[in-house]
MIGUDREN-843301 format. One record per atom (N, C-alpha, C): residue number from 1; residue in one letter; atom name; x, y, z. Coordinates in steps of 0.1 Angstrom, whole numbers, always signed. Layout:
REM MIGUDREN-843301
     n   res   atom      xx      yy      zz
   NUM     a     CA       X       Y       Z
...
REM end
This chain:
REM MIGUDREN-843301
     n   res   atom      xx      yy      zz
     1     m      N    +497     +54   -1075
     1     m     CA    +510     +55   -1070
     1     m      C    +515     +70   -1069
     2     t      N    +509     +78   -1078
     2     t     CA    +513     +93   -1078
     2     t      C    +509     +99   -1065
     3     n      N    +497     +96   -1060
     3     n     CA    +492    +101   -1047
     3     n      C    +502     +97   -1036
     4     v      N    +506     +85   -1036
     4     v     CA    +516     +81   -1025
     4     v      C    +529     +89   -1026
     5     r      N    +533     +91   -1038
     5     r     CA    +546     +99   -1039
     5     r      C    +544    +113   -1034
     6     w      N    +533    +119   -1037
     6     w     CA    +530    +133   -1031
     6     w      C    +530    +133   -1016
     7     i      N    +524    +122   -1011
     7     i     CA    +523    +121    -996
     7     i      C    +537    +120    -990
     8     v      N    +546    +111    -997
     8     v     CA    +559    +109    -992
     8     v      C    +567    +123    -993
     9     a      N    +565    +130   -1004
     9     a     CA    +572    +143   -1006
     9     a      C    +568    +153    -995
    10     v      N    +555    +153    -993
    10     v     CA    +549    +163    -983
    10     v      C    +554    +159    -969
    11     l      N    +555    +146    -966
    11     l     CA    +560    +142    -952
    11     l      C    +575    +145    -950
    12     f      N    +583    +144    -961
    12     f     CA    +597    +146    -959
    12     f      C    +601    +161    -957
    13     l      N    +593    +170    -962
    13     l     CA    +597    +184    -961
    13     l      C    +596    +188    -946
    14     p      N    +585    +186    -938
    14     p     CA    +586    +189    -924
    14     p      C    +597    +181    -917
    15     f      N    +599    +169    -921
    15     f     CA    +610    +161    -914
    15     f      C    +623    +167    -916
    16     s      N    +626    +173    -928
    16     s     CA    +638    +180    -931
    16     s      C    +640    +192    -923
    17     i      N    +629    +200    -922
    17     i     CA    +630    +212    -913
    17     i      C    +632    +208    -899
    18     f      N    +625    +197    -894
    18     f     CA    +626    +192    -881
    18     f      C    +641    +188    -878
    19     t      N    +647    +181    -887
    19     t     CA    +661    +177    -885
    19     t      C    +671    +188    -884
    20     a      N    +668    +199    -892
    20     a     CA    +677    +211    -892
    20     a      C    +675    +217    -878
    21     i      N    +663    +218    -873
    21     i     CA    +661    +224    -860
    21     i      C    +667    +216    -849
    22     i      N    +666    +203    -850
    22     i     CA    +672    +194    -840
    22     i      C    +687    +195    -840
    23     r      N    +693    +196    -853
    23     r     CA    +707    +198    -854
    23     r      C    +712    +211    -847
    24     i      N    +705    +222    -849
    24     i     CA    +709    +234    -843
    24     i      C    +708    +233    -827
    25     i      N    +697    +227    -822
    25     i     CA    +696    +225    -808
    25     i      C    +706    +216    -802
    26     a      N    +709    +205    -809
    26     a     CA    +718    +195    -804
    26     a      C    +732    +201    -804
    27     e      N    +736    +208    -815
    27     e     CA    +749    +214    -815
    27     e      C    +751    +224    -803
    28     g      N    +740    +232    -802
    28     g     CA    +741    +243    -791
    28     g      C    +742    +236    -777
    29     k      N    +733    +226    -775
    29     k     CA    +734    +220    -761
    29     k      C    +747    +213    -759
    30     a      N    +751    +205    -769
    30     a     CA    +764    +198    -767
    30     a      C    +775    +207    -764
    31     v      N    +776    +219    -772
    31     v     CA    +786    +228    -770
    31     v      C    +786    +234    -755
    32     q      N    +774    +237    -751
    32     q     CA    +772    +242    -737
    32     q      C    +777    +232    -727
    33     i      N    +772    +219    -728
    33     i     CA    +776    +209    -718
    33     i      C    +791    +206    -718
    34     l      N    +797    +205    -730
    34     l     CA    +811    +201    -731
    34     l      C    +820    +213    -726
    35     c      N    +815    +225    -729
    35     c     CA    +823    +237    -725
    35     c      C    +822    +239    -710
    36     q      N    +811    +235    -703
    36     q     CA    +810    +236    -689
    36     q      C    +821    +228    -682
    37     f      N    +824    +216    -688
    37     f     CA    +834    +207    -682
    37     f      C    +848    +210    -688
    38     n      N    +849    +221    -695
    38     n     CA    +862    +225    -702
    38     n      C    +868    +214    -710
    39     y      N    +859    +206    -716
    39     y     CA    +864    +195    -724
    39     y      C    +870    +199    -737
    40     f      N    +863    +208    -744
    40     f     CA    +867    +213    -757
    40     f      C    +866    +228    -757
    41     r      N    +872    +234    -767
    41     r     CA    +869    +248    -770
    41     r      C    +857    +248    -778
    42     i      N    +850    +259    -778
    42     i     CA    +837    +260    -785
    42     i      C    +839    +257    -800
    43     r      N    +849    +262    -807
    43     r     CA    +850    +260    -821
    43     r      C    +852    +245    -824
    44     k      N    +860    +239    -817
    44     k     CA    +862    +224    -819
    44     k      C    +850    +216    -817
    45     t      N    +843    +219    -806
    45     t     CA    +831    +212    -803
    45     t      C    +820    +213    -813
    46     g      N    +817    +225    -818
    46     g     CA    +807    +227    -828
    46     g      C    +810    +219    -841
    47     k      N    +822    +220    -845
    47     k     CA    +826    +213    -857
    47     k      C    +826    +198    -856
    48     f      N    +830    +193    -844
    48     f     CA    +830    +179    -842
    48     f      C    +816    +173    -841
    49     i      N    +807    +180    -835
    49     i     CA    +793    +176    -834
    49     i      C    +786    +177    -847
    50     s      N    +789    +187    -855
    50     s     CA    +784    +188    -868
    50     s      C    +788    +176    -877
    51     e      N    +801    +173    -876
    51     e     CA    +806    +161    -884
    51     e      C    +799    +148    -879
    52     m      N    +797    +147    -866
    52     m     CA    +791    +135    -861
    52     m      C    +776    +133    -866
    53     i      N    +769    +144    -866
    53     i     CA    +755    +144    -872
    53     i      C    +756    +140    -886
    54     n      N    +765    +146    -894
    54     n     CA    +766    +142    -908
    54     n      C    +770    +127    -909
    55     l      N    +779    +122    -901
    55     l     CA    +783    +108    -901
    55     l      C    +771     +99    -898
    56     l      N    +762    +103    -889
    56     l     CA    +751     +95    -886
    56     l      C    +741     +94    -898
    57     f      N    +739    +106    -905
    57     f     CA    +731    +107    -916
    57     f      C    +736     +98    -927
    58     y      N    +749     +99    -931
    58     y     CA    +755     +92    -942
    58     y      C    +755     +77    -939
    59     l      N    +757     +73    -926
    59     l     CA    +757     +59    -922
    59     l      C    +743     +53    -924
    60     a      N    +733     +61    -919
    60     a     CA    +719     +56    -920
    60     a      C    +714     +55    -935
    61     m      N    +717     +66    -943
    61     m     CA    +713     +66    -957
    61     m      C    +721     +55    -965
    62     g      N    +734     +53    -961
    62     g     CA    +742     +43    -968
    62     g      C    +736     +29    -966
    63     i      N    +731     +26    -954
    63     i     CA    +725     +13    -951
    63     i      C    +712     +12    -958
    64     v      N    +703     +22    -958
    64     v     CA    +691     +22    -965
    64     v      C    +692     +20    -980
    65     e      N    +702     +27    -986
    65     e     CA    +705     +26   -1000
    65     e      C    +710     +13   -1004
    66     c      N    +719      +7    -995
    66     c     CA    +723      -7    -998
    66     c      C    +712     -17    -998
    67     i      N    +703     -15    -989
    67     i     CA    +691     -24    -988
    67     i      C    +683     -22   -1001
    68     c      N    +681      -9   -1005
    68     c     CA    +673      -7   -1018
    68     c      C    +680     -13   -1030
    69     v      N    +693     -12   -1031
    69     v     CA    +701     -18   -1042
    69     v      C    +699     -33   -1042
    70     v      N    +699     -39   -1030
    70     v     CA    +698     -54   -1029
    70     v      C    +684     -58   -1033
    71     k      N    +674     -50   -1028
    71     k     CA    +659     -54   -1030
    71     k      C    +656     -52   -1045
    72     e      N    +662     -42   -1052
    72     e     CA    +660     -39   -1066
    72     e      C    +668     -48   -1075
    73     h      N    +676     -57   -1069
    73     h     CA    +685     -66   -1076
    73     h      C    +694     -59   -1085
    74     l      N    +700     -48   -1081
    74     l     CA    +710     -41   -1089
    74     l      C    +724     -44   -1085
    75     l      N    +726     -50   -1074
    75     l     CA    +739     -53   -1068
    75     l      C    +747     -62   -1077
    76     w      N    +741     -73   -1081
    76     w     CA    +748     -84   -1088
    76     w      C    +750     -81   -1103
    77     d      N    +741     -73   -1109
    77     d     CA    +742     -71   -1123
    77     d      C    +739     -56   -1126
    78     l      N    +750     -48   -1128
    78     l     CA    +747     -34   -1130
    78     l      C    +742     -31   -1144
    79     k      N    +742     -40   -1153
    79     k     CA    +735     -38   -1166
    79     k      C    +720     -36   -1164
    80     k      N    +714     -41   -1154
    80     k     CA    +700     -39   -1151
    80     k      C    +697     -24   -1149
    81     c      N    +707     -17   -1145
    81     c     CA    +705      -2   -1143
    81     c      C    +701      +5   -1155
    82     w      N    +706      +0   -1167
    82     w     CA    +705      +7   -1179
    82     w      C    +694      +1   -1188
    83     i      N    +688     -10   -1185
    83     i     CA    +678     -16   -1194
    83     i      C    +665      -7   -1193
    84     n      N    +661      -2   -1204
    84     n     CA    +649      +6   -1205
    84     n      C    +649     +17   -1194
    85     f      N    +660     +23   -1192
    85     f     CA    +660     +33   -1181
    85     f      C    +651     +45   -1183
    86     a      N    +649     +49   -1195
    86     a     CA    +641     +61   -1197
    86     a      C    +626     +58   -1195
    87     e      N    +622     +46   -1198
    87     e     CA    +608     +42   -1196
    87     e      C    +604     +36   -1183
    88     s      N    +614     +33   -1175
    88     s     CA    +612     +26   -1162
    88     s      C    +606     +35   -1152
    89     s      N    +597     +29   -1143
    89     s     CA    +591     +37   -1133
    89     s      C    +599     +35   -1120
    90     i      N    +599     +46   -1112
    90     i     CA    +607     +46   -1100
    90     i      C    +599     +39   -1089
    91     s      N    +606     +31   -1081
    91     s     CA    +599     +24   -1070
    91     s      C    +597     +34   -1058
    92     l      N    +588     +31   -1049
    92     l     CA    +586     +40   -1038
    92     l      C    +598     +41   -1029
    93     r      N    +606     +30   -1028
    93     r     CA    +618     +30   -1020
    93     r      C    +628     +40   -1026
    94     a      N    +630     +39   -1039
    94     a     CA    +640     +48   -1045
    94     a      C    +635     +63   -1045
    95     y      N    +622     +65   -1047
    95     y     CA    +616     +78   -1046
    95     y      C    +618     +84   -1033
    96     s      N    +616     +76   -1022
    96     s     CA    +618     +81   -1009
    96     s      C    +632     +85   -1006
    97     i      N    +642     +77   -1011
    97     i     CA    +656     +80   -1010
    97     i      C    +659     +93   -1017
    98     y      N    +654     +95   -1029
    98     y     CA    +657    +107   -1036
    98     y      C    +651    +119   -1029
    99     c      N    +639    +118   -1024
    99     c     CA    +633    +129   -1016
    99     c      C    +641    +132   -1004
   100     f      N    +645    +122    -996
   100     f     CA    +652    +124    -984
   100     f      C    +666    +130    -986
   101     e      N    +673    +125    -996
   101     e     CA    +686    +130   -1000
   101     e      C    +686    +145   -1004
   102     s      N    +676    +148   -1013
   102     s     CA    +674    +161   -1018
   102     s      C    +672    +171   -1007
   103     l      N    +662    +167    -998
   103     l     CA    +659    +176    -987
   103     l      C    +671    +178    -977
   104     f      N    +678    +167    -975
   104     f     CA    +690    +168    -966
   104     f      C    +700    +178    -972
   105     y      N    +703    +177    -985
   105     y     CA    +712    +186    -991
   105     y      C    +707    +201    -991
   106     l      N    +694    +202    -993
   106     l     CA    +689    +216    -992
   106     l      C    +690    +221    -978
   107     s      N    +687    +213    -968
   107     s     CA    +688    +218    -954
   107     s      C    +703    +221    -951
   108     e      N    +712    +213    -956
   108     e     CA    +726    +215    -954
   108     e      C    +731    +228    -960
   109     i      N    +726    +231    -972
   109     i     CA    +729    +244    -978
   109     i      C    +724    +256    -970
   110     g      N    +712    +255    -965
   110     g     CA    +706    +265    -957
   110     g      C    +713    +266    -944
   111     y      N    +717    +255    -938
   111     y     CA    +724    +255    -925
   111     y      C    +738    +262    -927
   112     i      N    +745    +259    -938
   112     i     CA    +758    +265    -940
   112     i      C    +757    +280    -942
   113     l      N    +747    +284    -950
   113     l     CA    +745    +298    -954
   113     l      C    +741    +306    -942
   114     i      N    +733    +300    -933
   114     i     CA    +727    +308    -922
   114     i      C    +735    +307    -909
   115     f      N    +739    +295    -905
   115     f     CA    +745    +293    -892
   115     f      C    +760    +291    -891
   116     q      N    +766    +286    -902
   116     q     CA    +780    +283    -901
   116     q      C    +789    +295    -904
   117     k      N    +800    +296    -898
   117     k     CA    +810    +306    -901
   117     k      C    +815    +304    -915
   118     k      N    +816    +314    -923
   118     k     CA    +820    +313    -937
   118     k      C    +835    +312    -938
   119     n      N    +839    +302    -946
   119     n     CA    +853    +301    -950
   119     n      C    +854    +294    -963
   120     a      N    +866    +291    -968
   120     a     CA    +867    +285    -981
   120     a      C    +861    +271    -982
   121     t      N    +862    +264    -970
   121     t     CA    +856    +251    -970
   121     t      C    +841    +251    -971
   122     s      N    +834    +261    -965
   122     s     CA    +820    +261    -965
   122     s      C    +815    +264    -979
   123     y      N    +822    +273    -986
   123     y     CA    +818    +276   -1000
   123     y      C    +820    +264   -1009
   124     s      N    +830    +256   -1008
   124     s     CA    +832    +244   -1016
   124     s      C    +822    +234   -1012
   125     l      N    +818    +233   -1000
   125     l     CA    +808    +224    -996
   125     l      C    +794    +227   -1002
   126     i      N    +791    +240   -1002
   126     i     CA    +779    +245   -1009
   126     i      C    +779    +241   -1024
   127     v      N    +790    +243   -1030
   127     v     CA    +791    +239   -1045
   127     v      C    +789    +224   -1046
   128     h      N    +795    +216   -1037
   128     h     CA    +794    +202   -1037
   128     h      C    +779    +198   -1035
   129     h      N    +772    +204   -1026
   129     h     CA    +758    +200   -1023
   129     h      C    +749    +204   -1035
   130     i      N    +752    +216   -1041
   130     i     CA    +744    +220   -1053
   130     i      C    +746    +211   -1064
   131     t      N    +759    +207   -1066
   131     t     CA    +762    +197   -1077
   131     t      C    +755    +184   -1075
   132     t      N    +755    +179   -1062
   132     t     CA    +748    +167   -1059
   132     t      C    +733    +168   -1061
   133     l      N    +727    +179   -1058
   133     l     CA    +713    +181   -1060
   133     l      C    +710    +181   -1075
   134     m      N    +719    +188   -1083
   134     m     CA    +717    +188   -1097
   134     m      C    +718    +174   -1103
   135     l      N    +727    +166   -1099
   135     l     CA    +728    +152   -1103
   135     l      C    +716    +144   -1099
   136     l      N    +711    +146   -1087
   136     l     CA    +699    +139   -1083
   136     l      C    +687    +142   -1092
   137     f      N    +686    +155   -1094
   137     f     CA    +674    +160   -1102
   137     f      C    +676    +154   -1116
   138     y      N    +688    +155   -1122
   138     y     CA    +690    +151   -1136
   138     y      C    +687    +136   -1137
   139     s      N    +692    +128   -1128
   139     s     CA    +690    +113   -1129
   139     s      C    +676    +110   -1127
   140     y      N    +669    +117   -1118
   140     y     CA    +654    +115   -1116
   140     y      C    +647    +118   -1129
   141     q      N    +650    +130   -1135
   141     q     CA    +642    +134   -1147
   141     q      C    +645    +125   -1159
   142     m      N    +657    +120   -1160
   142     m     CA    +661    +112   -1171
   142     m      C    +656     +97   -1169
   143     g      N    +651     +94   -1158
   143     g     CA    +646     +80   -1155
   143     g      C    +658     +71   -1151
   144     a      N    +670     +77   -1149
   144     a     CA    +681     +68   -1145
   144     a      C    +682     +67   -1130
   145     h      N    +671     +65   -1124
   145     h     CA    +671     +64   -1109
   145     h      C    +678     +51   -1104
   146     r      N    +678     +41   -1112
   146     r     CA    +685     +28   -1107
   146     r      C    +700     +30   -1106
   147     i      N    +706     +36   -1116
   147     i     CA    +720     +39   -1115
   147     i      C    +723     +50   -1105
   148     g      N    +713     +59   -1103
   148     g     CA    +714     +70   -1094
   148     g      C    +715     +65   -1079
   149     i      N    +707     +54   -1076
   149     i     CA    +708     +48   -1063
   149     i      C    +721     +42   -1061
   150     v      N    +726     +35   -1071
   150     v     CA    +740     +29   -1069
   150     v      C    +750     +39   -1067
   151     i      N    +750     +50   -1074
   151     i     CA    +759     +61   -1073
   151     i      C    +758     +67   -1059
   152     l      N    +745     +69   -1054
   152     l     CA    +743     +74   -1040
   152     l      C    +749     +65   -1030
   153     v      N    +749     +52   -1032
   153     v     CA    +755     +43   -1022
   153     v      C    +770     +46   -1022
   154     l      N    +777     +47   -1033
   154     l     CA    +791     +50   -1033
   154     l      C    +794     +63   -1028
   155     h      N    +786     +73   -1031
   155     h     CA    +788     +87   -1026
   155     h      C    +787     +87   -1011
   156     n      N    +776     +81   -1005
   156     n     CA    +774     +82    -991
   156     n      C    +785     +75    -983
   157     w      N    +789     +63    -988
   157     w     CA    +800     +56    -980
   157     w      C    +813     +64    -981
   158     s      N    +815     +71    -992
   158     s     CA    +827     +79    -993
   158     s      C    +826     +91    -983
   159     e      N    +814     +97    -983
   159     e     CA    +812    +108    -974
   159     e      C    +814    +104    -959
   160     l      N    +811     +92    -956
   160     l     CA    +812     +87    -943
   160     l      C    +827     +87    -939
   161     v      N    +836     +83    -947
   161     v     CA    +850     +84    -945
   161     v      C    +855     +98    -943
   162     v      N    +849    +107    -952
   162     v     CA    +853    +122    -951
   162     v      C    +848    +127    -937
   163     c      N    +836    +124    -933
   163     c     CA    +831    +128    -920
   163     c      C    +840    +124    -908
   164     i      N    +845    +111    -909
   164     i     CA    +854    +106    -898
   164     i      C    +867    +114    -898
   165     g      N    +872    +117    -910
   165     g     CA    +885    +124    -911
   165     g      C    +883    +139    -906
   166     k      N    +872    +145    -910
   166     k     CA    +870    +159    -906
   166     k      C    +867    +160    -891
   167     a      N    +860    +150    -885
   167     a     CA    +858    +150    -871
   167     a      C    +871    +148    -863
   168     l      N    +880    +139    -868
   168     l     CA    +893    +137    -861
   168     l      C    +901    +149    -863
   169     l      N    +901    +156    -874
   169     l     CA    +908    +168    -876
   169     l      C    +904    +179    -867
   170     s      N    +890    +180    -865
   170     s     CA    +885    +191    -856
   170     s      C    +889    +189    -842
   171     l      N    +892    +176    -838
   171     l     CA    +897    +174    -824
   171     l      C    +912    +175    -823
   172     g      N    +919    +177    -834
   172     g     CA    +933    +179    -833
   172     g      C    +941    +166    -835
   173     h      N    +934    +155    -839
   173     h     CA    +941    +142    -841
   173     h      C    +945    +141    -856
   174     y      N    +957    +146    -859
   174     y     CA    +960    +148    -873
   174     y      C    +964    +135    -879
   175     i      N    +971    +126    -872
   175     i     CA    +976    +114    -879
   175     i      C    +964    +105    -882
   176     p      N    +955    +102    -873
   176     p     CA    +943     +94    -877
   176     p      C    +935    +101    -888
   177     a      N    +934    +114    -888
   177     a     CA    +927    +121    -899
   177     a      C    +934    +119    -912
   178     v      N    +947    +119    -913
   178     v     CA    +954    +117    -925
   178     v      C    +951    +102    -930
   179     y      N    +951     +93    -921
   179     y     CA    +948     +79    -924
   179     y      C    +934     +78    -930
   180     a      N    +924     +85    -924
   180     a     CA    +910     +85    -929
   180     a      C    +910     +90    -943
   181     f      N    +917    +102    -946
   181     f     CA    +917    +107    -959
   181     f      C    +924     +98    -969
   182     l      N    +935     +91    -964
   182     l     CA    +941     +82    -973
   182     l      C    +932     +70    -977
   183     m      N    +924     +66    -967
   183     m     CA    +914     +55    -969
   183     m      C    +904     +60    -980
   184     l      N    +901     +73    -980
   184     l     CA    +892     +78    -990
   184     l      C    +898     +77   -1004
   185     l      N    +911     +81   -1004
   185     l     CA    +918     +80   -1017
   185     l      C    +919     +66   -1022
   186     i      N    +922     +57   -1014
   186     i     CA    +923     +43   -1018
   186     i      C    +910     +37   -1022
   187     d      N    +899     +42   -1014
   187     d     CA    +886     +37   -1017
   187     d      C    +881     +42   -1031
   188     n      N    +885     +53   -1035
   188     n     CA    +881     +59   -1048
   188     n      C    +890     +55   -1060
   189     i      N    +900     +47   -1058
   189     i     CA    +909     +43   -1069
   189     i      C    +903     +31   -1076
REM end
């Protein structure tokens, strides 16, 4: 099983680099196309496309993590997350999710540091991603990966709402953006 995990980890690294390159190309091409038609200003278009890419990631990972939680039988009884958590072995599904999430957050940090215009939001996002990486690493090292997957489900679905709000805000639709952020607050209560 250890060899399979190394193969998964080695395969995810080029995939992460590939997604970062695709993101840069997609944002650049979409900005060029939409600006030719005078549809958006450049600043708004880049932010909107960036949030849509994040939205697709969080949607896909939220679905995959929900499937993992159901397959691991953690959905109906959260007490199973804590039974022998230090001695339990991680499933290949959960390990793949941990690898993919970690590489996504690493590529996001690199993308923000290298390509995005720096402002207060970008620095808080970097701190958010570093904190998420530390929590992922800590839960993996402690063997608490079952509860880690459940927390990732909640985290990614909340991030989905944030992406919708930020995308609406970048387009200048303030009232729907406020509703999206209110949904986030209600969801977290």
